C-alpha positions as CSV (number, residue, x, y, z in Angstrom):
1,M,63.8,0.1,110.0
2,N,66.4,2.5,111.2
3,S,69.6,1.5,112.7
4,E,69.4,2.2,116.5
5,P,72.1,2.6,119.1
6,T,72.4,-0.4,121.3
7,T,73.5,-1.1,124.9
8,V,74.2,-4.1,127.0
9,I,71.5,-5.1,129.5
10,S,73.2,-5.6,132.8
11,P,72.2,-8.4,135.3
12,R,70.9,-5.6,137.6
13,E,68.6,-4.2,134.9
14,R,67.4,-7.7,134.0
15,R,66.5,-8.6,137.6
16,G,64.8,-5.3,138.2
17,A,62.8,-5.6,134.9
18,L,61.8,-9.1,135.8
19,I,60.5,-8.1,139.2
20,G,58.6,-5.2,137.9
21,V,56.9,-7.2,135.0
22,L,56.1,-10.1,137.3
23,L,54.4,-7.8,139.7
24,A,52.5,-6.1,137.0
25,L,51.4,-9.4,135.5
26,F,50.4,-10.6,139.0
27,M,48.3,-7.5,139.6
28,A,46.5,-7.7,136.2
29,A,45.9,-11.5,136.5
30,L,44.7,-11.1,140.1
31,D,41.9,-8.9,139.0
32,Q,40.5,-11.6,136.8
33,T,39.6,-13.7,140.0
34,I,39.7,-11.4,143.0
35,V,36.4,-9.7,142.2
36,S,34.5,-13.0,142.2
37,T,34.2,-13.4,145.9
38,A,33.4,-9.7,146.4
39,T,30.6,-9.7,143.8
40,P,27.7,-10.5,146.2
41,M,28.6,-7.5,148.4
42,I,29.1,-5.3,145.4
43,I,25.7,-6.3,144.0
44,K,24.1,-5.5,147.4
45,D,25.8,-2.2,148.0
46,L,25.4,-0.8,144.4
47,S,21.9,-2.3,143.8
48,F,23.0,-4.1,140.6
49,P,20.2,-5.2,138.3
50,T,20.3,-8.9,137.7
51,N,21.1,-8.6,134.0
52,W,24.0,-6.3,134.7
53,I,26.0,-8.7,137.0
54,T,27.8,-10.5,134.1
55,W,29.1,-7.1,132.9
56,L,31.4,-6.9,135.9
57,T,33.5,-9.6,134.2
58,T,32.5,-9.1,130.5
59,S,33.6,-5.5,130.4
60,Y,37.0,-6.4,131.7
61,L,37.3,-9.4,129.3
62,V,36.3,-7.5,126.2
63,T,38.6,-4.5,126.4
64,G,41.4,-6.7,127.9
65,T,41.3,-9.0,124.8
66,A,40.4,-6.6,122.0
67,L,43.3,-4.2,122.7
68,L,46.1,-6.8,122.9
69,P,47.3,-6.5,119.3
70,I,47.2,-2.7,119.4
71,W,49.3,-2.6,122.6
72,G,51.7,-5.1,121.1
73,K,52.2,-3.0,118.0
74,L,52.7,0.2,120.1
75,S,55.4,-1.6,122.1
76,D,57.3,-2.5,119.0
77,L,57.2,1.1,117.8
78,Y,57.8,3.0,121.1
79,G,59.3,0.4,123.4
80,R,58.1,-2.1,126.1
81,R,58.9,0.2,129.0
82,P,56.7,3.2,128.2
83,M,53.8,0.9,127.2
84,L,54.1,-1.1,130.4
85,L,54.2,2.1,132.5
86,T,51.2,3.5,130.7
87,G,49.3,0.2,131.3
88,I,50.1,0.2,135.0
89,V,49.0,3.9,135.4
90,I,45.7,3.2,133.5
91,F,45.1,0.1,135.6
92,V,45.8,1.7,138.9
93,I,43.7,4.8,138.1
94,A,40.9,2.6,137.0
95,S,41.2,0.5,140.2
96,I,40.8,3.7,142.3
97,L,37.8,4.7,140.2
98,C,36.3,1.2,140.7
99,A,36.7,1.6,144.5
100,I,34.8,4.9,144.6
101,A,32.1,3.9,142.0
102,Q,28.7,4.9,143.2
103,T,26.5,3.2,140.5
104,P,26.5,0.0,138.5
105,I,27.2,1.8,135.2
106,E,30.2,3.6,136.8
107,L,31.7,0.3,138.0
108,V,31.2,-1.5,134.7
109,L,32.8,1.4,132.8
110,Y,35.8,1.6,135.2
111,R,36.2,-2.2,134.9
112,A,36.4,-1.8,131.1
113,L,39.1,0.9,131.7
114,Q,40.9,-1.7,133.9
115,G,40.8,-4.0,130.9
116,V,42.5,-1.4,128.8
117,G,45.4,-1.3,131.3
118,S,45.6,-5.1,131.7
119,A,45.8,-5.5,127.9
120,A,49.0,-3.3,127.9
121,I,50.5,-5.5,130.6
122,F,49.6,-8.9,129.1
123,A,50.7,-7.8,125.6
124,N,54.2,-6.9,126.8
125,A,54.9,-9.2,129.7
126,F,55.9,-12.3,127.7
127,A,57.6,-10.2,125.0
128,V,60.0,-8.8,127.7
129,V,61.3,-12.4,128.2
130,G,62.2,-12.5,124.5
131,D,64.0,-9.2,124.8
132,L,66.0,-9.9,127.9
133,F,67.1,-13.5,127.3
134,E,68.6,-15.6,124.6
135,P,66.3,-18.3,123.0
136,H,67.7,-21.2,125.1
137,E,67.0,-19.3,128.3
138,R,63.5,-18.1,127.6
139,P,61.4,-21.2,128.4
140,K,62.4,-21.3,132.1
141,Y,61.5,-17.7,132.6
142,Q,58.4,-18.0,130.5
143,G,57.5,-20.8,132.9
144,L,58.0,-18.5,135.8
145,F,55.6,-16.0,134.3
146,G,53.1,-18.8,133.8
147,A,53.5,-19.8,137.4
148,M,52.9,-16.2,138.6
149,F,49.7,-16.2,136.5
150,G,48.6,-19.4,138.1
151,L,49.4,-18.2,141.6
152,S,47.2,-15.2,141.2
153,S,44.4,-17.5,140.3
154,V,44.8,-19.5,143.5
155,I,45.0,-16.6,145.9
156,G,42.7,-14.1,144.0
157,P,39.3,-15.4,145.4
158,W,40.9,-15.9,148.8
159,I,42.3,-12.4,149.0
160,G,39.0,-11.0,147.6
161,G,36.9,-12.8,150.3
162,L,39.4,-11.8,153.1
163,L,39.4,-8.1,152.1
164,T,35.6,-8.0,151.7
165,D,35.0,-9.7,155.0
166,L,37.6,-7.8,157.1
167,I,37.4,-4.3,155.5
168,S,35.1,-3.8,152.5
169,W,34.8,-4.8,148.8
170,H,36.4,-1.4,147.9
171,W,39.8,-2.8,148.9
172,V,39.6,-5.5,146.3
173,F,40.5,-2.7,143.9
174,L,42.5,-0.5,146.2
175,V,45.0,-3.3,146.9
176,N,46.3,-2.7,143.3
177,I,47.8,0.7,144.4
178,P,50.8,-0.6,146.3
179,V,51.4,-3.5,143.9
180,G,51.2,-1.2,140.9
181,A,53.5,1.4,142.6
182,I,56.2,-1.1,143.2
183,A,55.9,-2.5,139.7
184,F,56.1,1.0,138.3
185,F,59.2,1.8,140.3
186,F,61.2,-1.3,139.1
187,I,60.2,-0.9,135.5
188,A,60.9,2.8,135.4
189,K,64.2,2.5,137.1
190,R,65.6,-0.8,135.9
191,M,64.0,-1.7,132.5
192,P,65.7,-0.5,129.3
193,L,63.5,1.0,126.6
194,L,63.4,-2.3,124.6
195,R,62.4,-0.9,121.2
196,H,63.2,-2.6,117.9
197,T,61.3,-0.7,115.3
198,S,61.2,3.0,114.4
199,G,60.1,5.2,111.6
200,Q,56.7,3.6,111.3
201,H,53.2,4.9,112.2
202,I,50.3,3.3,114.0
203,D,47.5,2.2,111.7
204,F,44.4,3.8,113.3
205,F,42.0,2.6,110.7
206,G,43.2,-0.9,111.1
207,A,42.9,-0.6,114.9
208,A,39.3,0.6,114.5
209,L,38.4,-2.4,112.3
210,L,40.1,-4.7,114.7
211,L,37.9,-3.4,117.6
212,L,34.8,-3.6,115.4
213,F,35.7,-7.3,114.8
214,V,36.6,-8.3,118.3
215,I,34.2,-6.4,120.6
216,P,30.9,-7.5,119.0
217,L,32.2,-11.1,118.8
218,L,33.2,-11.2,122.4
219,L,30.0,-9.6,123.5
220,A,27.9,-12.1,121.5
221,L,29.9,-15.0,122.9
222,S,29.7,-13.6,126.5
223,L,26.0,-12.7,126.4
224,A,24.5,-15.7,124.5
225,P,22.6,-17.7,125.4
226,T,21.9,-16.3,128.9
227,S,21.1,-12.7,128.1
228,Y,20.2,-13.2,124.4
229,A,19.3,-16.4,122.5
230,W,21.7,-17.5,119.8
231,A,19.1,-16.8,117.2
232,S,18.0,-13.4,118.6
233,V,18.3,-10.2,116.5
234,E,20.9,-8.8,119.0
235,T,23.2,-11.9,118.8
236,I,22.9,-12.2,115.0
237,S,23.6,-8.5,114.6
238,M,26.7,-8.6,116.7
239,F,28.0,-11.7,114.8
240,S,27.2,-10.0,111.4
241,L,29.0,-6.8,112.4
242,S,32.0,-8.9,113.5
243,I,32.2,-10.8,110.3
244,I,32.0,-7.7,108.1
245,A,34.7,-5.9,110.2
246,F,36.9,-9.0,110.1
247,T,36.7,-9.2,106.3
248,L,37.6,-5.5,105.9
249,F,40.3,-5.8,108.5
250,I,42.1,-8.7,106.7
251,R,41.9,-6.8,103.3
252,H,43.2,-3.6,104.9
253,E,46.0,-5.3,106.9
254,L,47.3,-7.1,103.8
255,K,47.8,-3.7,102.1
256,S,49.0,-1.6,105.1
257,D,52.7,-0.9,105.7
258,G,52.2,-0.4,109.4
259,A,49.7,-3.2,110.0
260,I,48.4,-3.7,113.6
261,V,48.6,-7.5,113.2
262,D,51.4,-8.5,110.7
263,L,49.5,-11.2,108.8
264,K,52.8,-12.2,107.1
265,L,53.8,-13.8,110.5
266,F,50.9,-16.2,110.2
267,A,52.2,-17.2,106.7
268,N,55.2,-18.6,108.6
269,K,54.2,-22.3,109.0
270,T,55.6,-22.5,112.5
271,F,54.0,-19.3,113.7
272,G,50.6,-20.0,112.0
273,L,50.2,-23.6,113.1
274,T,51.3,-22.7,116.7
275,A,48.7,-20.0,116.8
276,L,46.1,-22.4,115.6
277,A,47.1,-25.0,118.2
278,S,47.0,-22.3,120.9
279,F,43.5,-21.2,119.8
280,V,42.2,-24.8,119.9
281,L,43.7,-25.6,123.3
282,G,42.6,-22.3,124.7
283,A,39.0,-23.5,124.0
284,V,39.4,-26.2,126.7
285,F,41.4,-24.2,129.2
286,L,38.5,-22.4,130.8
287,G,36.2,-25.4,130.8
288,S,37.6,-27.0,133.9
289,I,38.1,-23.7,135.7
290,V,34.5,-22.6,135.2
291,F,32.5,-25.8,135.6
292,I,34.4,-27.9,138.2
293,P,33.6,-25.4,141.0
294,L,30.0,-25.6,140.0
295,Y,30.1,-29.4,140.1
296,M,31.8,-29.3,143.6
297,V,29.0,-27.0,144.9
298,N,26.0,-28.7,143.3
299,V,27.1,-32.3,143.4
300,L,29.6,-32.7,146.3
301,G,27.9,-30.1,148.5
302,V,31.0,-27.9,149.0
303,S,29.9,-24.5,150.4
304,A,29.6,-21.7,147.9
305,T,32.0,-19.5,150.0
306,S,34.8,-22.0,149.7
307,S,34.1,-23.0,146.1
308,G,37.0,-20.8,144.8
309,A,39.4,-23.0,146.8
310,T,38.3,-26.1,144.9
311,L,40.6,-25.1,142.0
312,T,43.7,-25.0,144.2
313,P,44.9,-28.5,143.2
314,L,44.4,-27.6,139.5
315,T,46.4,-24.4,139.9
316,L,49.2,-26.0,141.9
317,G,49.5,-28.5,139.1
318,L,49.5,-25.6,136.6
319,V,52.3,-23.9,138.4
320,F,54.3,-27.1,138.6
321,G,53.7,-27.8,134.9
322,N,54.7,-24.3,133.9
323,I,58.0,-24.2,135.8
324,T,59.0,-27.8,135.1
325,S,58.3,-27.7,131.4
326,G,60.3,-24.5,131.0
327,Q,63.3,-26.0,132.7
328,L,63.1,-29.2,130.6
329,V,62.8,-27.2,127.3
330,S,65.9,-25.1,128.3
331,R,67.9,-28.3,128.9
332,I,66.7,-30.3,125.8
333,G,66.9,-27.4,123.4
334,S,63.5,-27.9,121.7
335,Y,59.8,-27.6,122.6
336,K,58.0,-30.6,121.1
337,P,59.7,-33.3,123.1
338,V,58.1,-31.7,126.2
339,L,54.9,-30.4,124.6
340,I,53.7,-33.6,122.9
341,P,54.0,-35.8,126.1
342,S,52.1,-33.0,128.0
343,L,49.3,-33.1,125.4
344,V,49.1,-36.9,125.6
345,A,48.8,-36.6,129.4
346,L,46.2,-33.9,128.9
347,I,44.2,-36.3,126.7
348,F,44.4,-38.9,129.4
349,A,43.3,-36.4,132.0
350,Y,40.2,-35.3,130.0
351,L,39.4,-39.0,129.2
352,W,39.7,-39.8,132.9
353,F,37.1,-37.1,133.7
354,A,34.9,-38.0,130.8
355,L,34.7,-41.7,131.8
356,T,34.6,-41.5,135.6
357,L,33.0,-38.2,136.6
358,D,29.6,-39.0,138.3
359,A,27.6,-38.0,141.4
360,E,29.4,-40.7,143.5
361,Q,32.9,-39.1,143.3
362,T,34.6,-38.1,146.5
363,Q,36.4,-34.8,146.9
364,L,39.8,-36.7,147.1
365,Q,39.2,-38.3,143.8
366,I,38.4,-35.0,142.2
367,I,41.5,-33.4,143.7
368,I,43.8,-36.2,142.3
369,K,42.3,-35.7,138.8
370,L,42.7,-31.9,139.1
371,V,46.4,-32.2,140.0
372,V,47.0,-34.4,136.9
373,L,44.9,-32.0,134.7
374,G,46.9,-29.0,136.0
375,I,50.3,-30.6,135.4
376,A,49.3,-31.5,131.9
377,L,47.7,-28.1,131.1
378,G,50.7,-26.2,132.6
379,P,53.1,-26.5,129.6
380,T,50.6,-25.4,127.1
381,I,50.4,-21.8,128.5
382,P,54.0,-20.6,128.2
383,L,55.4,-23.0,125.5
384,Y,53.1,-22.1,122.6
385,T,53.6,-18.4,123.4
386,Q,57.3,-18.8,123.3
387,M,57.2,-20.8,120.1
388,M,55.4,-18.0,118.4
389,I,57.8,-15.4,119.8
390,N,60.8,-17.5,118.7
391,A,59.3,-17.8,115.2
392,A,59.0,-14.1,114.8
393,P,61.9,-11.6,114.0
394,R,63.1,-9.6,117.0
395,N,61.5,-6.4,115.7
396,K,58.1,-8.1,115.7
397,M,58.3,-9.6,119.2
398,G,55.7,-7.3,120.7
399,V,53.2,-8.2,117.9
400,A,54.0,-11.9,118.2
401,S,53.6,-11.9,122.0
402,A,50.3,-10.0,121.8
403,S,49.1,-12.3,119.0
404,A,49.9,-15.3,121.2
405,T,47.9,-14.0,124.1
406,F,45.1,-12.8,121.8
407,V,44.6,-16.1,120.0
408,R,44.6,-18.0,123.3
409,Q,42.0,-15.7,124.9
410,M,39.9,-15.7,121.8
411,G,40.0,-19.5,121.8
412,S,39.0,-19.5,125.5
413,S,36.1,-17.2,124.8
414,V,34.8,-19.2,121.8
415,G,35.3,-22.5,123.7
416,L,33.6,-21.4,126.8
417,A,30.6,-20.1,124.9
418,L,30.3,-23.4,122.9
419,L,30.9,-25.7,125.9
420,G,28.6,-23.5,128.0
421,T,25.8,-23.9,125.5
422,V,26.2,-27.7,125.5
423,F,26.2,-27.7,129.3
424,S,23.2,-25.5,129.6
425,A,21.2,-27.3,127.0
426,Y,21.7,-30.7,128.6
427,L,21.0,-29.3,132.0
428,A,17.8,-27.6,131.0
429,N,16.5,-30.6,129.0
430,A,17.3,-33.1,131.8
431,F,15.7,-30.8,134.3
432,M,12.4,-30.8,132.4
433,T,12.4,-34.5,131.7
434,D,13.9,-36.0,134.9
435,I,13.3,-33.4,137.7
436,A,10.1,-31.5,137.0
437,P,7.9,-34.6,136.7
438,Q,9.0,-35.8,140.1
439,L,8.0,-32.6,141.9
440,P,4.9,-32.6,144.1
441,S,2.3,-30.1,142.9
442,Q,2.7,-27.9,146.0
443,L,6.4,-27.4,145.2
444,Q,6.0,-26.7,141.4
445,S,5.8,-23.0,141.9
446,Q,9.2,-22.9,143.7
447,V,11.4,-24.7,141.2
448,V,9.6,-24.9,137.8
449,A,10.5,-22.2,135.3
450,S,8.1,-19.3,135.2
451,D,7.7,-16.4,132.8
452,Q,10.3,-14.5,134.8
453,V,12.9,-17.2,135.2
454,D,14.3,-19.3,132.3
455,T,14.6,-23.1,132.5
456,E,18.4,-23.1,132.4
457,H,18.6,-20.7,135.4
458,Q,16.1,-22.8,137.3
459,A,18.0,-26.0,136.6
460,A,21.1,-24.5,138.2
461,S,19.5,-22.9,141.2
462,I,17.3,-25.3,143.2
463,N,17.5,-24.7,146.9
464,F,16.7,-28.0,148.4
465,E,17.1,-26.8,152.0
466,Q,14.5,-24.2,151.4
467,I,12.2,-26.9,149.9
468,R,12.6,-29.0,153.0
469,L,11.7,-26.1,155.2
470,T,8.6,-25.5,153.1
471,V,7.6,-29.1,153.5
472,Q,8.1,-29.0,157.3
473,E,6.0,-25.8,157.5
474,N,3.2,-26.9,155.3
475,V,2.8,-30.6,155.9
476,A,1.6,-31.2,159.4
477,D,1.1,-35.0,159.4
478,P,4.3,-36.7,160.4
479,V,3.9,-39.6,158.0
480,E,3.1,-37.4,155.1
481,Q,6.0,-35.1,156.0
482,A,8.4,-38.0,156.2
483,A,7.3,-39.2,152.8
484,A,7.5,-35.7,151.3
485,L,11.0,-35.2,152.7
486,A,12.1,-38.6,151.3
487,Q,10.8,-37.5,147.9
488,V,12.8,-34.3,148.1
489,T,15.9,-36.4,148.8
490,T,15.2,-38.5,145.8
491,I,14.8,-35.4,143.6
492,E,18.0,-34.0,145.0
493,N,19.9,-37.1,144.1
494,S,18.5,-37.0,140.6
495,F,19.5,-33.3,140.4
496,K,23.1,-34.3,141.4
497,V,23.1,-36.9,138.7
498,I,22.1,-34.6,135.9
499,W,24.6,-32.0,137.1
500,A,27.4,-34.6,137.1
501,E,26.4,-35.7,133.6
502,A,26.3,-32.2,132.3
503,T,29.8,-31.5,133.6
504,R,31.0,-34.8,132.2
505,K,29.9,-33.7,128.7
506,I,32.3,-30.7,129.0
507,F,35.2,-33.2,129.3
508,Q,33.8,-35.5,126.6
509,Y,33.9,-32.6,124.1
510,G,37.1,-31.3,125.6
511,F,38.7,-34.7,125.0
512,L,38.0,-34.4,121.3
513,I,39.3,-30.8,121.2
514,V,42.6,-31.7,122.9
515,I,43.1,-34.5,120.3
516,L,42.7,-31.9,117.6
517,G,45.3,-29.7,119.4
518,L,47.7,-32.6,119.5
519,A,47.2,-33.3,115.8
520,I,48.0,-29.7,114.9
521,T,51.1,-29.7,117.3
522,L,52.5,-32.8,115.6
523,I,52.9,-31.0,112.3
524,I,54.4,-27.8,113.7
525,P,57.9,-27.5,112.3
526,E,60.3,-27.5,115.3
527,I,62.8,-24.7,115.5
528,P,65.6,-25.9,117.9
529,F,67.5,-23.2,119.5
530,S,71.2,-23.7,119.7
531,R,73.2,-23.0,122.8
532,P,75.8,-20.3,122.4
533,T,79.3,-21.6,123.1
534,K,80.1,-18.3,124.6
535,K,77.8,-16.1,126.7
536,K,76.7,-13.2,124.6
537,P,75.3,-10.0,126.1
538,V,71.7,-9.1,125.1
539,V,71.6,-5.8,123.3
540,T,68.7,-3.4,122.7
541,E,68.1,0.3,122.0
542,S,69.6,2.6,124.6
543,N,67.6,4.9,126.8
């Protein structure tokens, strides 16, 4: 590494950089949720085939995850500022292209391009905190970044629905233009270069192997078992390609001087165990976010249009947990005294759901549980990331930050796929054993799986109001009609019971996963950060 000229980062530069990065992070995180409420109108306007709908999210997820380590490496080589600016430009251009897309294939490709830009933002946002602040100051700002991420999750579906209803779904993407422009201005004008490594090259072969490992794996996890069965040729082929590429990637990176992912970092016990804990806990993070709204709609009867708001208590808890944990860690001077009690609380929250979730829950009871779950989950997002960054040398902060986000998102993808399989398998089996036998013969054709619709899809999509209308139209005798309607109500109650039980299984398995995460965290060596007796200026490479 060459010796580089340094300069003091002024408070004005630090504030401007924080504003710009927070806005960029908000924009990228917003697009993970804002599209959800606009999806029905997008499907209608662009005539999306049914089997293409999941690609609206999958394309963004795959590129946004696969490129994280590459952007992290680039930022260490060439600086945070140019990589963030490049990411914002790509993201905004992709947003404009999404807004003017005319066909499903165009929109899916442009969403993938958005993912490319979001990866640059996510890879660098948390590393910037490490560059701008001393170790004892980082946790409280890391908590602020986590809170911003949570805030976008709350208002994303609401903004998406509002823009779609009042203007059009195109504005779900166009809204990124002003946000991106303001973020670009602050980063370009206020942020220093923030580069710590020079004289190295980018490992293009390693980058290609990384993409060949991650993309097929994420595609397989995203598409199975709904689009392809786990044992299908397509799924097995994707997993096989991923395993081969992963093996070659590890061998290559161990020999490469300019490795995309510095595997020596994982040999550091603190870094490696923290990454493992983050991966494991990432596996349960998306479980509640994905399945609780479905429970609220199918069991408690919350309308589909307002289902996105059901996560507001969870997200408010997340924001509170993020900010509070960061402040506590900054005061205490170490992470584990805050992190371990949070994980104990998380175990309690998952156990609470696992033991009590049923079809008789009230909305207030669910809200209370979600607040507790959010507060307990909150610290796990920023603290593991900052522990990995603190365990890495300053010239590897970009790679460390990107690796932290990468392992968490990979854990979320793997966990969601596995938990989703457990959920779908139970739901489909219970549907065939508990629901189908109760159906009157004249209603079998409406709800029993046919050659065109698989059992798992049917189990999740019974429209009981439509069934009642059918009974009223086809059964003329008042006594027979009343009996048939009573039978429909009985079936509906059974349907709610199996939905609640399927959701409860998510938390039963999640409970075990969190215990594993706690066990790993307990053996992570603590690296306390000492408070400087005298305020020292942060230095970095000059512009």
